[in-house]
N, C-alpha and C positions, 0 to 999 in steps of 0.2 A: 644659497640655502635651497636645497632640493625640495624640502617639504612644501614651502610656500609656492614654489613654481609649479609643483604638481597640482596643488589645490587650485591655482589660477587656471591651469590647463583644463581641469575638470569643470570649473565654472563656465569657461568659454565654450567648452564642448556641449554642456547641457543647454546653455542659452542658444547655441546654433541649432541644435536638434529640436528645440521647442519653437523657435521663431518660424522655421521653414514649414512645419505642419500647420501653424496658424495661418500663414500666408496662403498655403494651398487650400485650406478649408474655407477661408474667406472668398477665394476665387470660386470654389465649388458652390458657395452660397449664392454668388451672383449669377453664375452661368448654369448651375445645375438644379439647386434647390427651388429657386423661385419659379422657373418654368415647370418643374415637376409639381409644385404646389398648384399652379394654375391648371395643369392637366388633370391633377387629382380632383380639383373642384369641379371641372367640367364633367369628368367621369361620374362624380358623385351626383351632379345635377341630372345627368342623363339617367343614372340608376334610380334617382328619386322619381323622375317622370315616369319611368317604366313601372316602378313599384306602385305608384299611385294609380296609374292606368290599370294595372292588374287588380288593385284593390277595388276600383270602381267596377271593373268588368266582373269580378267575383260577386259583388253585391247584386248586379243586374242578373247574373247567371243564376243566383239563388232564387230570385223572384220568378225568373222564367221557368226554372225547374219545378217550382211549386205549382205554377199554372199548368205545365205539361202533365204533371202527375194527376191533376184534377181532370184535364181534358182527355187523357188516354182512355178513360172508362166511358167516354161518350158525353152527351149533353147532361150536365148535372141538374137535379131537381132543385126547387127552392130550398128545401131543408139541407141538402148536401152542400149547396153553395153557401148557406148561412154558416154551417159548421166550418167549412174551409175558410170563410172570412174571419171567423173567431180565432182560428189558429194563426192568421196572418194579420195582426192588428195594424201593421204599417200600411196596409191597403186602405184607402179612403172608402172605396166602394168596389164591388165586383158584380159582373153580370154575365149572362150567357145569351147569345143572340144568333139568329140565322143569318145566312148570307144576304137575305133581303132586308135585314135590319130589324126584324121582329124580335123583341126581347122575350126570352123564355123564362128567365129567372133573374133576380137582382138582390143584392144585399148591400145596404139595407133596402127594403122594398120601396119602390117608387110610387108616389101618388099618381092618380090618373092623368093630371096635367103634365107632370114631369115625364111620365111614361110616353104620353102622346108626343111630346116635344122630342124626346130621345129617339123614338122610332122614326121620326121625321128626318132628323139630321144624321142618324147613324149610318145610312147607306153611303153617304159621301165621305165618311172618315177613312183615312188610310189604314188605321189599325183594325178595321173590319175587312177591307178589300185585300190588303197585302197578305195576311196569313192564309186566307182561303185560296188566293191565286198561287202563292208559292209553296204552301204547306209547311212553312217555318214560322217560329215565333217572331214577333215584331215589337219594336220599341218606338213610340212616336216621338215627335219633337216636344220640347218643353212648352207648357202653357200655364195660364193662371186659372185658378179655381175660385169659384164664388165663396167668400168667407175666409180665404187664406191670404189675402193681401198680395204682396209680391213674392210669396213663397212659391218655388217652382213645383210643378206637377207634371208627370208623364203618364201615358197610357201604355200598358203592356198587355199583349194579346197573344193567344196561342190557338191553333186550329184544333177542333175536336176530332177525335178518331172517327173515321168514316167520312169526313168532309161535310161541307154545307153549313157549318156553325163554328163559333169561336167562344172562348172564355176570355174575358177582359177584366183587368183590374186597374184602378187609378191609384198611382203611387205618389205619396207626398214625400218630397225630397229633402225635407228639413233635416232629418237625422242623417241622411246620406251626405248632405253638404257639410254638416258639422264634423262628421268623421273625416271627410276629405280635407277640411281646413285644419283639423288636428294633425293629420298626416303631413300636410304641407308645413306646419310649424315645426314638426319633428325634423323635417329635412331642411328647414331654414329657407324655404322658397315661398313665392307667391304663386298660387295655382289659378289657372283660367280654364274652365271646362265648357265646351260647346257641344250642342247636339248636332245631328246629321244635317240640319238645315242652317247651321251657322249661328244659332241663337246662343247667347251666353247663359249658362246654367249657374256657374260659380265663378267668382273673381271680381265682379263689379256689380254691387247691389243695385245701382241705378241703371245698369245696362242689361238686366235680366230680361229675356224674351226679345231682345233687339239683335239684329244681325251683327256679326262681329265687325264688319266693315264700317258700321256706323259709330262704334265706340272706340275702336283702336286704329282706325285707318287701314289702308291696304298694305302698309309696309310689313306689319307683323306676319300677315298671311303670305306675302311674297318671300320674306326671309325664311319662314318655316318650310315653304315648298322647295326653295332652293337648297336648304340644308338637308331636308329629308327627315323622316322620323328617327328619333333617338340620337340625332346629331346636334350638338349645341351651336347656337349662332348668337352674334352680339347685337344688342340694341342700344344705340346711343340716344342722347336726349333729342337729337334732331331726326331720328329715324324710328320713332315709335317707342322709345324707352320711358315715356311719361316723365320727362324732366330729369332723368337720372341715367347713369351709365349702367347697363345691366346685360346679362346674358340669359338666353332662354333656350328651351328645347321642347319639342312636342312629340306626343306619342298617340297612336290611334288605338281606340278601344275596339276589340273584336266584336263586341255586342252593340248593335244599333248604329254603327258608323259614327260614334262620337269621337271627339278629339280633346286631348288634354295638353295645355301649355304650362310648363313650369318656368318661372322667371326668378332670377336671383340677382340682387344688387351686387355689383362688382366691388363695392366698397368693403364688403365682408371679406373678400379675398385679399384686398389691400391691408385690412386690419390684421388678418392672420399672418401675412408676410412680415408686417412690421413687428408683430409679436415674436416670430421666430428669429428675426434679425436681432432684437434686443436679447433674446435668450442666448443666442450663439455668441454675441459679443461679450455678454456677461460671463458666459461659461469660459470663453478663451482668456479673458482677463484673469479669472480665478486660476485657470490652468497655468498661465504665465507666472503668477505669483507663487503657485505651488512648485513650479519647475525651478524658479530661482532659489527658493528655500531648499529644495531637494539637492540642487547643485552644490550649495554651500555645505549642507550637512554631509553629502556624499564625499566631497573633497576632504573634509576633516576625517570622515569615517574610514576612507580608503587609505589615506597616507599614514595615519597614526599607528595602525597595527603592524606596519611592514617590519619595523625593527624587532618587535616582539616575535613575529612569525619567523624571522630569520634565526633567532636564537633557538626557538623551539624546533625548527626544522633540522638544525645541526644536531640537537640531542636525539631527534627521531632517527636521523641517519645512522647514529652509533647504536641503534637497536636498544635504547634505554627504555625499558617498559614504563618506568615512572614518568619519563618525559612524554611518552606517547599518551599516557593518561592525562598529564597536565595539558597537552595540546588539545585533546578532545574536550576538556572542561574549561578552557581559557575563555575569557571574555574579551573580545576584540576591542571593546570601547575603552579598556584600561591599558592598552599596549602603548609603549613609548614611541615617539616619532623617530623616523629615520633621518640621519643628518649627513650621509655621504652616499654617492652613487655606488661605491664598492659594495655596500651592504645589499643593495638591490640585486647586484650580480650574484653575490654569494647566496642570496635567498633563492634565486632561480636555480642555481646549481643544486642546492640542498633539496629542493622540492622535486627536481628531476630524478635525483638518486632515490628519493623516497618513493616516487612513482614507479620506478623500475622494480624496486624491492617489493612493493605492494602488488604490482602487476603479476609477478611470479607466484605470489601466494594465492591470488584470486583467480588465476587463469583456470585452474582445475575446477574450482567451484562454478565459474562461468560456463565452462564447457559442459559440465554435468547439467546445469540449469537449462542451457540452450537445448541440449538433447531432449530433456523432458518436455520443454515447451514445444519443441518441434513435433514430438509424438502427439501431444495434446492437440496442437493445431491441425495435424493431419486427420486425427479422429474427428475433430469438430467439423472440419471442412467436408469430410465424407458424409457425416450426418446432415449437415446443412444442404449439401448437394442433393441427397436423397429426398429431404423434405421439400426442397424447391422443385425437383422434378415431379413429385407427387402433387404439389400445389398447382404447378403449371398444367399438368394433365387434367386435374379436376376443373381448373378454370377454363381450359380449352373445351372440355366436354360440355360445361355449362354454357359457354359462349356459343358453341356450335348449336346447342339446343335452342338458345334464344334467337340466334340468327335464322335457324330453320323456321321457328314459329313466326318470326317477323316477316320472313319472305313469303311464307304461306298466307299470312294475313294480308300482306300488301298485294299479292296476286289475286286473292279472293275478293278484296274490296276495291280493286282498281276499276276505274270507269272505262278503261280500254278493254276490249274483248280479248281474252287470252285463251288459247286452245292448244292442247297437246294431242297428237295422234300417232298411232303406230303405223309402221309400213310393213304390210304382209303381202308378199308377191306383187309388190308395186302398188297396192291399193291401201290407202290409209284408213284407219278407223279411229274415231274420237275416243280418247280415254279420260280427258279432263276438259272442262270449260268453266270459266268463272262467271260471276253474276253480271259483269260488264258485257260478256258475250250474249247473255240472255236479254239484257236491256237493248242491245243494238239490233239483234235479229228477231227477238220475240219468241224464240224457241226455248222451252224449259229444258233444264239439264237432262231430265229423264228421256226426252225425245231426241237428244243429241248424242248421248253415249253409244258407241258402237257403230254409228252411221258414218258413211263417207262424206267428208265436208263438201263434196260437190253438190249436195242437196241445196246449198245456198245459191248456186248458179242458175241461170235461166237463159231465155232466148236472146237477151240483150248482152250477155257476157261475151267479151272479146275472146275468140279462140286463140289468138296469139298470146294473150295474157295467160290463159290456161296452160298453154304449152310451156311458157316460161316457168310457171310453178312446177310443172311435172319434171322439167329438166333440172331445176334447182334441187328438188328432192332426190332425184336419181343420181346427180353428181355430187351431192353432199355439200353444196355451196349455198350460202345465205343470199336472199334477194328481197327486194321490196317492190311491190307493184300496186297500182291503183286499179281496182276491179269493180265491176257492177254486179251487186248481189241482190237478192230478193228476201224480204222479211217473211215471217210466217203468214202475214196478211196478204202477201202477194205484192206489196209495195216495193218498188225498186229503190235501192240506195247505193251510193258510192262509198267505198271504204278503201283505206290504205292498209294493205296486208304485208307485214314483214315476217318472213319465215326463216327459221334457223334449223337445219337438219342436225340430228343428234346421232353420233356414231358410237359403236361399242369398241372394245379393245382391239378388235381385228380391223377396224376401219369401215365396217358395214353399217349403213344407215338403218337404224331400228325405229327411231321416232323422229318427229319434227315438231317444233314449237312455233306457234304463230301469234302475232299481236295484230288485232284488227281495230282500226280507228275509223269512226263514221265521219267522212268528209263531205257528206251531201250538202251541208250548209255552205261549206267553203266553195264547192263547185258552183252552187247556185249564185253565190256572191260574185265569183269571177265572171259568170255569165251576165249578171246584172250590170257589173261595172263596164264590161265591153259594150253591152247594149246602150248604156247611158252615154258613154263617150261617143259612140257612133251617132246616136240620136241628137245629142247636143251639137256635135260638129255639123250635122246636116241642117239642123234648124238655124244655126248661126250663119251657115254658108249661103242659104237661100236668099235672105234679105240682103246680105252683103254683096252677093253677086248682082242683084238687081240695082242696088245703089251704085256699085262700081261701073256696071255697064252703062247706065244712063249718064253718069258723070263723065266717062270717057267719050261717049257719043257727043255730049254737049261741048266738050273741050275741042274735039276734032272738027266739028261742023257748026255753022251758024244756022239756027232755026228761027222761024217766026216767033214772035212773043207768045202767041197762044200755045204753040207746041212746046216752047220752053216751059211755060207755066204747067202744062200737063205732065211733062217729064219731071219737073220739080215736085209736083204733087205726088207722083208715084214714089219719088225718092223720099219725100216726107213721110208717106204712109209706111214704106218699108222700114225707115229708121224708127218710126213710132212702134212698129211691130217688133223690131229688134229690142227697143227699150222695154216694151212690155214683157218680152221673153226673159230679159235679164232681171227685171224687177220681180217677176213671178218666181224665177229660179232662186234669187236671193232670199225671198220670203220663205220658200221651202227649206233652204239651207238653215235659216235662222230657227225655223220651227224644229227641224231635225236636231240641231245643236243645242236646243233648249234656251236660245237667246231671244225668242220672240216675246215682245212685251204686250200684255193685255191690260187695259184699264176698264175694269168692270164697273157698271153702275146699274141701279134699278131704274127702269123706265118703261114706257109704253112702246112696244114694237110697232104699233100701227103708224106712228109718226114717221119712223124710218122707212116703212113700206111705201107710204105716200110719196115721200121725197124720191125714193128710188124709181117708182113708176113715172113720176113727173119728169125726171131727167130723160128717160127714154121716150116719153111722149113728145117732148120738145126736140128730140134729135131729128125728126122729120123723115124717119125710115118708112112711113106709110103703114105701120101696123096699128091695130086697135088694141087697147088695154082695158081690162076690167079688174078692179080690186074689190075683194070681199073680205070684210072684217067682222068679228063678232060684235054684238051690241055693246058690250062693255069689255074692251080688250084687257086681258090681265096684264099685270106688271111682270116683266122679265128681267133677269140680271144678265146683261150682255155688254160687250164692248162696241159702242156705236160705229167706230171707224172700221173694225173688222167685219161687223155685220153688213155695213154698207158695201164692203168689198165682196162679200159672199153674194149679196143680192145683185150687184153689178155683173158678176161672172155668170150667174144663172140667167138674168134677163138678156145679157149680151148673147149668150148661146141661143136663147129662144128667138131673138131677132135674126141672128145669122142663118139659122137653119130652118126658117119658116118663110113662106112667100109673103111679100108686101100685101097689106090689106087683110091678112088673117088676124084672128083674135088670139091674144095672149092673156091668160087669166092668172092672177096672183091671189091666193086665198090663205087666210089664217084661221085655223080651227083650234078650239080649246079642248084638250084631252085631259086625262087624269094626271095631274101634277106637271103637265108640260103643255106647250103650244106647238102645233104643226103648221109649217109654212110651206106652200107648194107653188111652183111655177109651171103652168101647162101651156104648150104650144100646139099648133096645128101643122107641124112639119112632116117630114117623110117618115119619122119613126126610127127606132133602133132595133136591129135583129136581136132575138133573145140570147144568142150565143155571144153577143158583144157586151151585154149588160154587166157581167162580172168584172170586165176589164175597164169600165168607163172611168173609174176614179184612179187608174194607174197613170204614172207619169208618161207624157208624150203619146198616150194612146189616142188614136182617132179611128172612128168607124169608117169614114171615107176620107182617105188621105188627101185626095185632090180637092174635094169640096172644102175641107178644113183649111187647106193652104189658100184657096181662093178667098175664103172668108177672113183670113188673117188671124187665125187662132194660134195660140202658142202651145197647146197640148198640156198646159200646166194648171189651167183654171179649175177644173173639177177636183184635182188633187188638193189644191189650196182650199177649196170649199170644204172638202172632207176633213182636212186637218184642223181648220179653224172651228168648224162646228163641234168636232170632238173635244177641242180645247174648252168649249163652253159647256161640256157635259152632255151634248146632244148626239144625234146620229143622222146619217143621210140615207136617202133611198131614191129609187127611180122605177117608174112604170112606163112601158111603151108598147105601142101597137104599130107595126109597120103599115104605113099609109095613112094613119090617123093622127099621129103626133106622140109627144112624150110629156111625162110629168115628173119633174125633179122636186124632191121635198127634203126638208130637214126639220128636226125638233130641237126645242130649247126648254130646259127646266124652268118652271116658274120661280119667281123671286122667293127665297126662303126654303124652296123644296130641296135644294142640293147646293153644295158648294162647287164653284168652278174648278176645273182641273188645276190651273195655276194662275198666279197673279203676275209676278215678275220673276223670271228665273234667270 
């Protein structure tokens, strides 16, 4: 029976063609879809972090812009400040203050006690100092405000036009944190926001105002630093994930140096993958059932009409018009089954004959239609080509204009000095100079145009370098040189000058373009590095040479016990000197790297001065000491250990450089808002030209005397750095032949905040 066999073949064919795609797509699910879902979630997490960081930055930018609009007109009067505050109700308060901390206006107005307190603490605040020093707006770290509980508050300040004053506003972040939490919920993540000092603003209500390392450990920070901004990283329950498997990403806010961490529970990704697995499995089960049904129906539908089609094809072959009409109107679902292979063969022959006959009739129609279609396509292609050429030309003109404007803006706003000059009879004349050139040289554009650029050269300019520049312009080749130039004020400066000659169509040099970069600071840094290496090498070599020499001498020869003891004493003193040099150098390195720790406390400085003097009185050096303190010494906020180190350095220098038996005076004087402490000796004094260099590293007025005294050359620099860390300043007065007075000041307790606590 041919019909059943054909149906069976159809069923098997449909089943085979349906199972293979199912197996292929299940493999795709395992090896392609799941990793793609994971990648998409990581990209979505990174995009969410960036979008939330941009949202936070836009909020701060709007507040900063409002302050800048107020500050650009100068210091606002009280009424103007009140109106500005009314327009920005999200600000808790606003004020205008001078660089000395005097409040010019405030909204709401401050009562006398609050005004006095604010003017006392304001000079020490970073949001007063930083805008005035940098000329840019500033966002402080987060802090608590009285009456606002744990709600975070930040101070935003902007410099007033003309300098010398700021406009400051205190911003309550309640609405800001609510918007950030809403954005985080929309992205399906947990957000952690920190200010530039590492305190948490949003994400852990118990951890607000605390450093990030105290509430999340150091693993989150290390993982974020390793991954980099915008790159997701994984957090397990053992590595800072808070008892769950999570992935996180962080983004930096351009405004204020804040950071945003977006954290997502990885169980969400697992749930999504499980959902898609269930959907795909259900889909393919349904497709399998539909395929099986379709195979059965198709087998019946295909085999049944064959016999009927054979009969109709024979009638069509004989050009029977009625049969042709019957064929076109036949319903294949009602055709009888075929029962012999011969019928299938005859059916093929009949349809081939019919195809030949119909092909002859339709060929002329097809040729005519193809000819018309070809003409239409040719016309359409010509029109589309013309339109495309016109569009490309318009786009090219527009892009060229945009590129030209962008290039002009980039050149004009570049910090590097850019200059273009003509070459007329071998002598260039300036035709263009940007703002960076004016900033570097100090010459306005009006004074530069038309002049020969040689006006920047002077007596210190290397003639060989000038010759290189002339040859480069004459030969039409580019070159880069480092040349000594002079600013309009006469100050010399080093610059890296790169010139590129510009030629016309004939190859003649008509102009040259130069890029000038100020490298004075780099040159000075190289010099200081070389000087530091040489000085440290020399200072370490001197005691090591003494220790090694005496050690070799004692190993080679036998000396009496007294001479051995003298040699060992010298070796001990040299090793102690070497140890002091290393300790002082390490202290300076910690200070420069921001790792020096200060433990400030309020106390009486008089007790520390008494202890310091007593130590040197008991040393037996033969000097006389006198300590003068005010009747009621004020309380000072200081680090006892660091102040002891400061006093030890100053008293040690006084003892080293004054003769035994002379008087050394230590005096504490109470001044306005601070206390001044001085140490005076009766030594040889210091020349006036040496005083500006006293607090520089390894500087000695008398190298030989300092080496005999065992100094390291670092003590006075340590004194200066530590006093400045307390918010004070150092000074020195000296008369050659009469002695020297070294002094420093410390702010009184409550008068100002120290520079740093623990960094």
